[in-house]
DRENKE-931953 format. One record per atom (N, C-alpha, C, O, CB): y, z, x; residue in one letter. Coordinates in steps of 0.2 Angstrom, whole numbers, padded with zeros to 4 digits, always signed. Each point is the difference from the previous one (the first is absolute). Glycine has a CB too. Example, Ala and Ser with C-alpha at 12.3 -4.5 7.8 and 13.67 -1.06 7.14 Angstrom:
2
-0028+0039+0066A +0006+0000-0004A +0006+0000+0004A -0001+0003+0005A -0005+0003-0014A +0011-0010+0007S +0006+0001+0004S +0005+0003-0004S +0006+0001+0003S -0009-0011+0003S 
***
This chain:
235
+0596+0632+0776M +0005+0001-0005M -0004+0001-0007M -0005-0003-0001M +0013-0005+0007M -0006+0013-0009A -0003+0002-0007A +0001-0005-0005A +0005-0004+0001A -0004+0016+0002A -0006-0013-0008L +0002-0005-0005L +0006+0002-0004L +0004-0004-0002L -0017+0002+0001L +0014+0009-0001L +0005+0002-0003L +0004+0006+0004L -0004+0004+0003L -0002-0007-0014L +0012+0002+0012E +0004+0005+0004E +0006+0002-0004E +0005-0004-0001E -0009-0001+0012E +0004+0011-0014V +0006+0003-0003V +0004+0005+0004V -0003+0005+0003V -0003-0006-0014V +0012-0001+0012S +0004+0004+0005S +0006+0003-0003S +0005-0003-0001S -0009-0004+0010S +0004+0014-0010D +0006+0004-0002D +0004-0003-0006D +0006-0001+0000D -0005+0004+0012D -0005-0004-0017I +0003-0003-0006I +0003+0005-0004I -0003+0006-0001I -0005-0015+0001I +0014+0008-0003H +0003+0004-0005H +0001-0004-0007H +0003-0005+0000H +0003+0011+0010H -0009-0004-0015T +0000-0003-0006T +0003+0005-0005T -0001+0006-0001T -0009-0013+0003T +0015+0004-0007F +0004+0003-0004F -0002-0002-0008F -0001-0006-0001F +0010+0008+0010F -0008+0003-0013Y +0000-0002-0007Y +0007+0002-0003Y +0001+0006-0001Y -0014-0004-0001Y +0018-0006+0002G +0007+0001-0001G +0002+0004+0006G +0000-0003+0006G -0001+0004-0018G +0004+0005+0011N +0002+0004+0006N -0005+0005+0002N +0001+0004+0005N +0010-0005-0010N -0017+0001+0002I -0005+0005+0002I -0004-0004+0006I -0003-0005-0001I +0002+0011-0011I +0000-0002+0018E -0004-0003+0005E -0007+0002-0001E -0002+0006+0001E +0012-0005+0007E -0014-0005-0009A -0007+0001-0002A -0004+0000+0007A -0005+0004+0001A +0006-0009-0013A +0000+0001+0016L -0003-0001+0007L +0005+0002+0005L +0005-0004+0001L -0014-0005-0005L +0007+0014+0009K +0005+0002+0004K -0002-0001+0008K +0000+0004+0004K +0004+0005-0013K -0006-0015+0010G -0002-0002+0007G -0007-0001+0001G -0003+0003+0004G +0013+0003-0001G -0014-0009-0008I -0007-0001+0000I -0002-0005+0006I +0003-0005+0000I -0004+0008-0013I -0004-0001+0017S -0003-0005+0005S -0007+0001-0001S -0003+0005+0000S +0013-0004+0008S -0013-0007-0008L -0008+0000+0000L -0002-0007+0003L +0004-0005+0000L -0005+0013-0010L -0005-0008+0012E -0004-0006+0002E -0006-0001-0003E -0004+0005-0002E +0010-0005+0013E -0008-0006-0013V -0007-0002-0002V -0003-0006+0004V +0003-0005+0001V +0000+0009-0013V -0008-0003+0016E -0003-0005+0004E -0004-0004-0005E -0003+0002-0005E +0002+0005+0015E +0000-0014-0007E -0004-0004-0004E -0008+0002-0001E -0003+0003+0005E +0010-0012-0001E -0009+0009-0010G -0007+0003-0001G +0000+0007-0002G -0006+0002-0002G +0002-0011+0010G +0009+0013-0007E +0000+0007-0002E +0000+0001-0007E +0003-0004-0004E +0002+0006+0015E -0007+0004-0013C +0002+0003-0007C +0004+0006+0002C -0003+0005+0003C -0007-0010-0009C +0016+0006+0004V +0005+0005+0002V +0002+0003-0007V +0002-0004-0005V +0002-0001+0016V -0003+0012-0012T +0002+0003-0006T +0006+0004+0001T +0001+0003+0006T -0013-0003-0009T +0016+0000-0002L +0006+0005-0001L -0002+0005-0005L -0001-0002-0006L +0009-0007+0010L -0007+0015-0002I -0002+0006-0005I +0007+0004+0000I +0004+0000+0005I -0017+0000-0003I +0013+0004-0007G +0006+0004-0001G +0001+0002-0008G -0003-0003-0004G +0008-0002+0015G -0001+0010-0012S +0001+0002-0007S +0004-0005-0004S +0003-0005+0003S -0004+0017+0001S +0002-0011-0010N +0005-0004-0004N +0007+0000+0003N +0002+0006+0002N -0009-0004-0013N +0010-0008+0011G +0007+0000+0003G +0000+0000+0008G +0006+0000+0002G -0003+0006-0012G -0008-0006+0013A +0000-0001+0007A +0002-0006+0003A +0002+0000+0006A -0011+0008-0006A +0009-0014-0004G +0002-0006+0002G -0006-0005+0002G +0001-0005+0002G +0009+0011+0003G -0016-0004-0008K -0005-0005+0002K +0001-0007-0004K -0001-0005+0003K -0007+0016-0002K +0009-0010-0007S +0000-0007-0004S +0007-0004+0002S +0000-0006+0000S -0006+0012-0010S +0011-0002+0012T +0006-0003+0002T -0001-0004+0006T +0003-0005+0002T +0004+0014-0007T -0011-0006+0010T -0002-0003+0006T -0003-0007-0001T +0001-0005+0003T -0003+0016+0002T -0003-0011-0010L -0004-0007-0002L +0005-0004-0003L +0000-0006+0001L -0010+0012-0003L +0015-0004-0002R +0005-0004-0003R +0005-0003+0005R +0002-0006-0001R -0003+0013-0010R +0002-0003+0016S +0004-0003+0005S -0003-0006+0004S +0003-0005+0002S +0003+0017-0001S -0012-0011+0000I -0004-0005+0004I -0001-0006-0004I +0000-0006+0003I -0006+0015+0003I +0005-0008-0012S -0001-0006-0005S +0006-0003-0002S +0000-0006-0004S -0010+0011+0000S +0016-0003+0006G +0006-0003-0002G +0003+0002-0007G +0006-0002-0002G -0009-0007+0009G +0000+0014-0010L +0002+0002-0007L +0006+0005+0001L +0004+0000-0005L -0016-0002+0000L +0012+0006+0010S +0005+0005+0001S +0002-0001+0008S -0002+0004+0004S -0002+0004-0014S +0008-0013+0011P +0001-0002+0007P +0004+0006+0004P +0004+0003-0003P -0003-0015+0000P -0002+0014+0009P +0003+0005+0003P +0007-0002+0002P +0002-0006+0001P -0013+0010+0004P +0016+0001-0005R +0007-0001+0003R +0000+0000+0007R +0005-0003+0003R -0001+0008-0013R -0008-0002+0013A +0000+0000+0008A -0007+0001+0002A -0005+0002-0003A +0016+0004+0003A -0012-0008+0007G -0007+0000+0003G -0003-0007+0000G +0003-0005-0002G -0004+0017-0002G -0005-0012+0006S -0003-0007+0001S -0007+0000-0003S -0004+0005+0001S +0010-0007+0009S -0008-0003-0013I -0007-0001-0002I -0003-0007+0003I +0003-0005-0002I -0001+0012-0009I -0006-0007+0015R -0003-0006+0003R -0007-0001-0002R -0004+0005+0000R +0011-0004+0010R -0009-0007-0012F -0007-0002-0003F -0002-0006+0004F +0003-0005+0000F -0001+0010-0011F -0007-0004+0015D -0003-0006+0003D +0005-0003+0005D +0000-0006+0001D -0008+0004-0010D +0012+0006+0012G +0005-0002+0005G +0007-0002-0003G +0005-0001+0003G -0014-0002+0003G +0010+0003-0013D +0006-0002-0003D +0003+0006-0004D -0003+0004-0002D -0001-0016+0001D +0011+0012+0002E +0004+0005-0004E +0000-0002-0007E +0002-0006-0002E +0005+0008+0012E -0009+0003-0015I +0000-0002-0007I +0004+0005-0004I -0001+0000-0006I -0010-0005+0008I +0015+0009+0001G +0004+0006-0003G +0004-0003-0006G +0001+0004-0004G -0002+0003+0015G +0004-0013-0010A +0004-0003-0005A -0003-0006-0003A +0004-0004-0003A +0006+0008+0010A -0016-0005-0007T -0003-0006-0003T -0002+0001-0007T -0002+0006-0002T -0003-0008+0013T +0006-0002-0015P -0001+0000-0008P -0008+0002-0001P -0004-0003+0004P +0014-0005-0006P -0012+0011-0003P -0007+0002-0001P -0004-0006-0001P -0006+0001+0003P +0010+0009-0009P -0002-0015+0003Q -0005-0006-0001Q -0001-0003+0007Q -0006-0003+0001Q +0010+0001-0012Q +0001+0002+0016E -0002-0003+0006E -0004+0005+0005E -0004-0003+0004E +0015-0003-0005E -0011+0012-0001I -0004+0005+0004I -0007-0001-0002I -0005+0000+0004I +0014+0008-0004I -0010-0009-0007V -0007-0002-0002V -0002-0006+0003V -0006-0001+0003V +0008+0006-0014V +0002-0010+0012G -0002-0006+0004G -0002+0001+0007G -0003-0004+0003G +0011-0002-0011G -0005+0011+0011K -0001+0001+0007K -0007+0004+0001K -0003+0000+0005K +0015+0000-0003K -0015+0003-0008G -0006+0003+0001G -0001+0007-0002G -0004+0003+0002G +0002-0011+0007G +0007+0011-0013I +0000+0007-0002I +0000+0000-0008I +0004-0003-0003I +0002+0007+0013I -0011-0001-0013S +0000+0001-0007S -0002+0007-0002S -0003+0004+0004S -0001-0016-0005S +0006+0014-0005Q +0000+0007-0002Q -0003+0001-0006Q +0001-0004-0005Q +0009+0006+0011Q -0014+0003-0007S -0003+0002-0006S +0004+0006-0002S +0000+0005+0003S -0012-0009-0001S +0017+0004-0007P +0005+0005-0001P -0003+0006-0003P -0005+0000-0004P +0013-0009+0003P -0004+0014+0001E -0001+0007-0003E +0000-0002-0008E +0005-0003-0002E +0000+0010+0012E -0010-0004-0013G +0000-0002-0008G -0003-0006-0002G +0000-0002-0006G +0010+0009+0006G -0012-0011+0005R -0004-0006-0001R +0004-0006-0002R +0000-0005+0003R -0010+0012-0006R +0014-0006-0003H +0004-0006-0002H -0003-0007-0001H +0002-0005+0002H +0007+0011+0003H -0015-0005-0008V -0004-0007-0001V +0004-0003-0006V +0004+0003-0004V -0015+0001+0008V +0010-0010-0005F +0003-0004-0006F -0005+0001-0006F -0005-0003-0001F +0011-0006+0008F -0003+0014-0012Q -0005+0002-0005Q -0003-0005-0004Q -0005+0000-0003Q +0012+0010+0003Q -0003-0015-0002R -0002-0005-0005R -0003-0006+0003R -0003-0005-0004R +0012+0009-0003R -0010-0004+0014M -0004-0005+0003M -0007+0002+0001M -0001+0006+0001M +0012-0010+0004M -0015-0001-0004T -0007+0002+0002T -0001+0002+0007T +0005-0001+0004T -0009-0007-0013T -0002+0010+0011V -0001+0002+0007V +0001-0006+0004V +0003+0001+0005V -0011+0008-0009V +0005-0015+0002R +0001-0006+0004R +0007-0002+0001R +0002-0002+0006R -0013-0001-0010R +0015+0004-0001E +0007-0002+0000E +0004+0004+0005E +0004-0002+0004E -0005-0002-0016E -0001+0011+0012N +0004+0004+0004N -0002-0001+0008N +0004+0000+0004N -0005+0008-0013N -0005-0010+0010L -0002-0002+0007L +0003-0006+0002L +0002-0001+0006L -0013+0007-0008L +0011-0011-0003E +0004-0006+0002E +0007+0001+0002E +0003-0004+0004E -0011-0002-0012E +0011+0010+0004L +0007+0002+0002L +0001+0003+0007L +0005-0001+0003L -0003+0002-0015L -0007+0002+0014G +0000+0003+0007G +0001-0005+0005G +0002+0001+0006G -0009+0009-0010G +0004-0016+0003A +0000-0006+0005A +0006-0005-0002A -0001-0005+0002A -0011+0007-0001A +0017+0000-0004Y +0005-0005-0003Y +0004-0003+0006Y +0002-0006-0001Y -0001+0013-0009Y -0001-0004+0016L +0004-0003+0006L -0005-0005+0004L +0002-0004+0004L +0006+0014-0004L -0014-0010-0002R -0005-0003+0005R -0001-0008-0003R +0000-0001-0006R -0006+0012+0009R +0005-0015+0002K -0001-0007-0001K -0006-0003+0003K -0001-0006+0000K +0013+0005+0000K -0017+0006+0002D -0006-0003+0003D -0005+0000-0005D +0001+0000-0006D +0002+0005+0017D -0009-0007-0009S -0006-0002-0004S -0005+0006+0000S -0006-0002-0003S +0008-0010+0005S +0000+0018+0000R -0005+0005+0001R +0000+0005-0006R -0003+0005+0000R +0003-0006+0012R +0004-0001-0017L +0001+0005-0005L -0007+0002-0004L -0001+0006-0001L +0013-0010+0000L -0016+0000-0001N -0006+0001-0003N -0004+0005+0004N -0004+0004-0003N +0004-0015-0003N -0001+0009+0012G -0004+0004+0005G +0003+0007+0000G -0004+0005+0001G +0000-0015+0006G +0010+0011-0006D +0003+0007+0000D -0001+0003-0006D -0001+0007+0000D +0010-0011+0008D -0008+0001-0014M -0001+0004-0006M -0008+0002-0001M -0001+0006-0002M +0010-0013-0003M -0013+0003+0008E -0007+0002+0000E -0001+0006+0004E -0004+0005-0001E +0000-0016-0001E +0007+0012+0008R +0000+0005+0004R +0003+0007-0003R -0003+0005+0001R +0004-0013+0009R +0004+0007-0014V +0003+0005-0004V -0005+0003-0005V -0001+0006-0001V +0012-0010+0003V -0015-0001-0005F -0005+0002-0005F -0006+0003+0003F -0003+0005-0002F +0007-0014-0005F -0005+0007+0014E -0006+0003+0003E +0002+0008+0002E -0004+0004+0000E +0001-0016+0005E +0010+0013-0003L +0002+0007+0002L +0000+0004-0007L -0001+0006+0001L +0008-0011+0009L -0005+0002-0015F +0001+0004-0007F -0004-0004-0005F +0003-0004-0004F +0009+0008+0007F -0019-0003-0003P -0004-0003-0005P +0003+0001-0008P -0001-0005-0004P -0009+0006+0012P +0013+0004-0009R +0002+0002-0007R +0005-0005-0002R +0001-0002-0006R -0003+0014+0008R +0006-0015+0003L +0005-0005-0002L -0003-0006-0002L +0003-0004-0004L +0005+0009+0012L -0013-0007-0005K -0004-0006-0002K -0003+0001-0007K +0001-0005-0004K -0004+0003+0016K +0001+0008-0013E -0003+0001-0007E +0006-0001-0005E -0001-0002-0006E -0008+0010+0010E +0015-0006-0002R +0006+0000-0005R +0005-0006+0001R +0006+0000-0001R -0008+0012+0000R -0001-0017+0004E +0004-0006+0003E +0005-0002-0006E +0006-0002+0002E -0015-0001+0006E +0007+0002-0014R +0004-0003-0006R +0003+0006-0004R +0003-0002-0005R -0011-0008+0005R +0007+0016+0002Q +0003+0005-0004Q +0007+0001+0002Q +0002+0000+0006Q -0013+0006-0007Q +0015-0004-0004K +0007+0002+0001K +0001+0006+0004K -0004+0005-0001K +0007-0010-0010K +0001+0005+0016A +0001+0006+0005A +0002+0006-0003A -0002+0006+0002A +0005-0014+0007A +0001+0008-0015G +0002+0006-0003G -0005+0004-0004G +0001+0005-0002G +0010-0011+0001G -0017+0002+0000T -0005+0004-0004T -0005+0003+0005T -0005+0003-0002T +0006-0011-0007T +0000+0008+0016M -0005+0003+0004M +0002+0007+0002M +0006+0002-0001M -0008-0013+0006M -0002+0015-0002S +0001+0007+0002S +0005+0000+0006S +0001-0005+0003S -0012+0008-0007S +0013+0003+0006G +0005+0000+0005G -0004-0002+0007G +0003-0003+0004G +0003+0012-0010G -0012-0007+0007G -0003-0001+0006G -0002-0008+0000G +0001-0002+0006G -0006+0013-0006G +0004-0014-0005E -0001-0007+0000E +0006-0004+0001E +0000-0005+0004E -0009+0006-0012E +0015+0002+0006Q +0006-0003+0001Q +0002+0001+0007Q +0003-0005+0003Q +0001+0007-0014Q -0006+0003+0014Q +0002+0001+0007Q -0004-0005+0005Q +0002-0003+0004Q +0000+0015-0006Q -0009-0013+0000M -0004-0005+0003M +0004-0007+0000M +0000-0004+0005M -0011+0010-0008M +0014-0007-0003L +0003-0007-0001L +0006+0000+0004L +0002-0005+0003L -0006+0004-0015L +0008+0006+0013A +0006+0000+0004A -0001-0001+0007A +0003-0004+0003A +0002+0012-0011A -0011-0005+0010I -0002-0001+0007I -0002-0007+0001I +0002-0004+0005I -0005+0016-0003I -0001-0015-0006G -0003-0007+0000G +0006-0005+0000G +0000-0005+0003G -0010+0009-0009G +0015-0002+0001R +0006-0005+0000R +0003+0000+0007R +0003-0005+0002R -0001+0008-0015R -0001+0003+0016A +0004+0000+0006A -0005-0004+0006A +0003-0003+0004A +0003+0014-0007A -0012-0010+0002L -0004-0004+0005L +0000-0008-0001L -0001-0003+0005L -0007+0013-0005L +0010-0012-0006M +0000-0007-0001M +0006-0003+0003M +0000-0007+0001M -0005+0009-0012M +0009+0002+0014A +0006-0003+0004A -0003-0001+0007A +0004-0003+0004A +0005+0009-0011A -0015-0005+0009E -0003-0001+0006E +0004+0004+0006E +0003-0003+0004E -0007-0008-0008E +0005+0018+0003P +0005+0003+0004P -0003+0002+0007P -0006+0000+0001P +0011+0005-0011P -0001-0005+0015K -0001+0003+0007K +0000+0007-0001K -0003+0004+0004K +0007-0014+0002K +0001+0013-0010L +0001+0007-0001L +0000+0001-0007L +0004-0003-0004L +0003+0004+0015L -0011+0004-0013L -0001+0002-0007L +0003+0007-0001L -0002+0004+0003L -0008-0011-0005L +0015+0007-0002L +0004+0007-0002L -0003+0002-0006L +0000-0003-0006L +0010+0000+0012L -0013+0009-0006L -0003+0004-0006L +0004+0006-0002L +0000+0005+0005L -0012-0010-0002L +0015+0005-0009D +0004+0006-0002D -0004+0004-0005D +0000-0002-0006D +0011-0004+0009D -0013+0012-0001E -0004+0005-0004E -0005-0003-0005E +0000+0000-0006E +0011+0006+0006E -0016-0009+0004P -0006-0003-0004P -0004+0004-0004P -0004-0002-0005P +0004-0006+0014P +0000+0015-0008S -0004+0005-0004S +0004+0003-0006S -0003+0003-0004S -0003-0001+0014S +0013-0004-0011M +0004+0003-0005M -0003-0001-0007M -0001-0006-0002M +0011+0005+0010M -0011+0006-0012G -0002-0001-0007G -0007-0003-0001G -0001-0003-0005G +0013+0002+0003G -0017+0002+0007I -0006-0003-0001I -0006+0005+0000I +0001+0005+0004I +0004-0015+0002I -0010+0009-0009A -0006+0005-0001A -0003+0000+0007A +0000-0005+0004A -0002+0002-0016A +0000+0009+0014P -0002+0001+0007P -0006-0004+0002P +0000-0002+0006P +0003+0013-0007P -0007-0013-0003I -0006-0004+0002I +0003-0007+0001I -0003-0004+0005I -0005+0010-0012I +0013-0009+0004L +0003-0006+0002L +0004+0000+0006L +0000-0005+0004L +0000+0002-0016L +0003+0009+0014V +0004+0001+0006V -0005-0001+0006V +0002-0004+0005V +0006+0012-0011V -0014-0005+0006E -0005-0001+0005E -0001-0007+0001E -0001-0003+0005E -0004+0014-0007E +0003-0015-0004R -0001-0007+0001R +0005-0004+0003R -0001-0004+0004R -0006+0005-0014R +0013+0000+0008I +0006-0003+0002I +0001+0001+0008I +0002-0005+0003I +0004+0005-0015I -0007+0006+0014Y +0001+0001+0007Y -0006-0003+0004Y +0001-0001+0006Y +0005+0012-0009Y -0012-0011+0000E -0005-0004+0004E +0002-0007+0001E -0002-0003+0005E -0007+0011-0010E +0012-0011+0000T +0002-0007+0000T +0006-0001+0005T +0000-0005+0004T -0004+0004-0016T +0009+0006+0012I +0005+0000+0005I -0003+0000+0007I +0003-0004+0004I +0005+0010-0012I -0013-0002+0009A -0003+0000+0007A -0003-0007+0002A +0000-0002+0005A -0002+0015-0006A -0001-0016-0004E -0004-0006+0001E +0006-0006+0001E -0001-0004+0004E -0009+0008-0011E +0015-0004+0003I +0006-0004+0002I +0002+0000+0007I +0001-0005+0003I +0002+0006-0015I -0002+0005+0014N +0002+0001+0007N -0005-0002+0005N +0001-0003+0005N +0006+0013-0009N -0014-0009+0003R -0005-0002+0004R +0000-0008+0001R -0002-0002+0005R -0005+0013-0008R +0009-0014-0003R +0000-0007+0000R +0006-0003+0004R +0000-0006+0000R -0007+0006-0011R +0011+0004+0014G +0005-0002+0004G +0007+0000-0003G +0005-0002+0004G -0013-0005+0000G +0009+0009-0010T +0007+0001-0003T +0003+0007+0003T -0003+0005-0001T +0000-0012-0009T +0009+0006+0013T +0004+0006+0002T +0003+0004-0006T +0002-0004-0005T +0000-0002+0016T -0002+0012-0012I +0002+0004-0005I +0004+0006+0001I -0001+0003+0005I -0010-0006-0010I +0017+0003+0002L +0004+0006+0000L +0000+0003-0007L +0002-0003-0005L +0006-0002+0014L -0010+0011-0009L -0002+0004-0006L +0004+0006-0002L +0001+0004+0005L -0013-0008-0003L +0015+0004-0008V +0003+0006-0002V -0004+0004-0005V -0002-0003-0005V +0013-0002+0007V -0012+0012-0001E -0004+0003-0004E +0001+0008-0001E +0002+0003+0006E -0011-0012-0003E +0009+0011-0009Q +0001+0008+0000Q -0006+0003+0001Q -0001+0006+0002Q +0010-0008-0010Q -0015-0001+0006S -0007+0003+0001S -0001-0001+0007S -0004-0005+0002S +0000+0002-0014S +0006+0008+0016A +0000-0001+0008A -0007-0001+0002A -0001-0003+0005A +0011+0010-0004A -0015-0003-0004T -0007+0000+0003T -0003-0008+0000T -0003-0002+0005T +0002+0014-0009T +0002-0015-0002F -0002-0007-0001F +0003-0004+0006F -0003-0004+0003F +0001+0005-0016F +0009+0000+0013A +0004-0005+0004A -0002+0001+0008A -0001-0005+0003A +0010+0006-0011A -0010+0005+0010L -0002+0002+0007L -0007-0002+0001L -0002-0002+0006L +0010+0011-0006L -0012-0009-0005D -0007-0002+0001D -0001-0007+0002D -0004-0002+0004D +0000+0011-0012D +0008-0013+0005V +0000-0008+0000V +0004-0003+0006V -0001-0005+0002V -0002+0005-0014V +0008+0004+0014S +0004-0002+0005S -0001+0002+0007S -0004+0004+0001S +0012-0004-0009S -0005-0004+0013S -0001+0002+0007S +0005+0005+0003S -0001+0004+0004S -0005-0015-0002S +0012+0010-0005R +0006+0004+0002R +0004+0002-0006R +0000-0004-0005R +0000-0002+0017R +0004+0011-0011G +0004+0002-0006G +0007+0002+0002G +0001+0003+0006G -0011+0000-0012G +0015-0003+0002Y +0007+0002+0001Y +0001+0005-0006Y -0001-0001-0006Y +0005-0009+0012Y -0002+0016-0004V +0002+0005-0006V +0008+0000-0001V +0003+0001+0005V -0013+0006-0002V +0012-0009-0009L +0007-0001-0001L +0002+0006-0004L -0003+0003-0004L +0002-0015+0004L +0008+0014+0002E +0003+0006-0003E +0007-0001-0001E +0004-0001+0005E -0013+0009+0000E +0012-0008-0011T +0007-0002-0002T +0003-0005+0004T +0005+0000+0003T -0004+0012-0006T -0005-0018+0003G +0003-0006+0003G -0001-0001+0008G +0004-0004+0003G +0004+0005-0013G -0012+0004+0013T -0001+0000+0007T -0007+0000+0001T -0004+0002-0004T +0015+0003+0007T -0013-0007+0003V -0007+0001+0003V -0001+0007+0003V +0003+0001+0005V -0004-0014-0003V -0003+0017-0006R -0001+0007+0002R -0005+0000+0006R +0000+0005+0004R +0003-0001-0016R -0008-0008+0011L -0006+0000+0005L -0004-0006+0000L +0000-0004-0005L -0001+0016+0003L -0002-0014+0007T -0004-0006+0001T -0006+0001+0004T +0001+0004+0005T +0009-0011-0007T -0016+0005+0000D -0006+0001+0005D -0005-0004-0003D +0001-0004-0005D +0002+0016+0007D -0009-0012+0001R -0006-0003-0002R -0002+0003-0007R +0001+0006-0001R -0005-0009+0013R +0001+0000-0016S -0001+0002-0007S -0005+0006+0001S +0000+0005-0004S +0002-0016-0001S -0007+0011+0009D -0005+0005+0001D +0003+0007+0002D -0001+0005-0002D -0008-0013+0004D +0014+0007+0003A +0004+0006+0002A +0005+0003-0005A +0000+0006-0001A -0001-0011+0012A +0004+0000-0016L +0004+0003-0005L -0005+0004-0005L +0003+0005-0003L +0005-0015+0004L -0014+0007-0002L -0004+0004-0005L -0002+0007+0003L -0001+0004-0004L -0004-0015+0000L +0005+0012+0010E -0001+0006+0003E +0006+0005+0001E -0001+0005+0002E -0009-0010+0003E +0016+0002-0006N +0006+0003+0002N +0001+0006-0005N +0001-0002-0006N +0004-0009+0011N -0004+0017-0003P +0001+0005-0005P +0006-0001-0005P +0000+0002-0006P -0005+0006+0014P +0011-0010-0005E +0006-0001-0004E -0001-0006-0005E +0002+0001-0006E +0005+0003+0016E -0011-0009-0008V -0001-0005-0005V -0005+0002-0005V +0000-0001-0006V +0002-0007+0014V -0007+0012-0006Q -0005+0003-0005Q +0003+0004-0005Q -0001+0000-0006Q -0007+0000+0015Q +0013+0005-0007R +0004+0004-0005R +0004-0004-0004R +0000+0002-0006R +0000+0007+0014R +0004-0014-0006A +0005-0003-0004A -0003-0006-0004A +0002-0001-0006A +0006+0004+0015A -0013-0006-0007Y -0002-0006-0003Y -0008-0001-0002Y -0002-0004-0004Y +0011-0001+0010Y -0013+0010-0004L -0007-0001-0001L -0003+0006-0004L -0006+0001-0001L +0005-0007+0012L +0006+0011-0013G -0002+0005-0005G -0004+0006+0004G -0004+0003-0003G +0004-0012-0006G +0001+0009+0016A -0004+0005+0003A +0004+0007+0001A -0002+0004+0003A -0004-0013+0003A 
***
């Protein structure tokens, strides 16, 4: 059984059908990516999984349990956390306060150790521990958004467009860290428009097109696929 099983989900915004029967699987320990153009349904797929935009039809199973109608806070409690598109850090709070909020559902005694692991992954956050999040660069805020999601101690980490609006040198650093997070055992489902970065760091990929899965394969095969190269890799 896969850790995450999404089966034929249909998600709507009002009367507009954004997802038209998406199905995908993520095995425990994998890093899987969703690529596609704007409007393909990538972010809506993550929102459906995290409970922010529940599907009207279809099934989402996580760790053996059906979660398609589960409230978002309960989904976090089950082990799914998301770093959202656009980061959405709490601007007037410090780096440490943002990280502490990521662990708001936890009642265990490992919070300090987990925060130190976040600082190990993102040393720049340690340097800015007492700084207001709104005064940091876009790349630093992205590090903080990922760190905040990690503080929930997720079994599955959802990353939505981590390269958006970030200087290229920081994009490389963030993707190196995403690979390290996965190597340490966290399962990742990644949405990204910069397909080259996403396919380099993932083991498998799904190509989405207007709310459907157009293609799925190993990431290395997708990188060599002429159709993917023309549409998403600038070849």
